[in-house]
N, C-alpha and C positions, 0 to 999 in steps of 0.2 A: 506494499498499499501506500503510495507517494504523496506528499501533503502540496502539490506542484499542482496551482492551477493553472489548467491546460486552456488559459488565454487563443484563441484564434491566431494574434499574429505571432503568437510564441510555436502553432503550431501548423500556419501559413505563413512565413519571413517573406516568401519571395511575393506572396501573393498579395501584400496590404494597399496597394493601389488600387487595384483591382478588388478587393473587399469593397473599399471604401467608395465606388463609384460605385460594383450592385448594389451595395447597402440603399444608394439613394433614387437610382434607378427602377430597383425590383424591388414591389412590397413583396413577393414570398418570398427571396431571397433576406427581405430587414427579417420579418419575423425569424425565418432560421436562425439571422443570429442572438433575434433576443432569445428565443425559445436553448440556444446552445448555453447561452451565457447564462441563463434561467439554471437549467442544470448542471452545467458547469460549478456555481457559488453552491448546491445543495450539495455536489459532489468531495466538493475542498472544506465545505464547513461542518459537515464527517468527518474527513479525515483530520479534519483539523479538532476535532470532538465537543465543537460551540455549539453543534446538535445531533443527537446521539438518533442512529438509523440502524436497524438489522441489516443483516450481513444480506439478507435477499432484497430489502429496500435498497440496497445500497450499489446491489448489480444490476438491477433491476434499469435503475438511472446511470450507471456506467454505459448501457447496453443502449440508451438510447441516447448517449451522449455521441456512443459512438456510429448510430445509426443518424443525427443530425449533422455530423462528423464529413462524411460519407457526401450527403446530401449537400450539406454544403459544396462539395471537393466536385463531384459533379458538374457544379452552376459552375461554378470559376472553368472547370475543363471546359469548358462550352462558349464562355466571358471570350 
């Protein structure tokens, strides 16, 4: 378990400009970013023991984060 907050700029450092541009131009992409940040924050808060979650709940959040990241990457590849 890592308590590193997996920000999108850390995950996709070379895509920072594309992320910013798509966030403004594409409402669905902007929602993916918000959803990713919310889920990522919940995971980070659990890892740092600010919020206590069951292992099962944390696993669901990790899978959700991974799915959102895949969708974000797919949108970045198309742009």
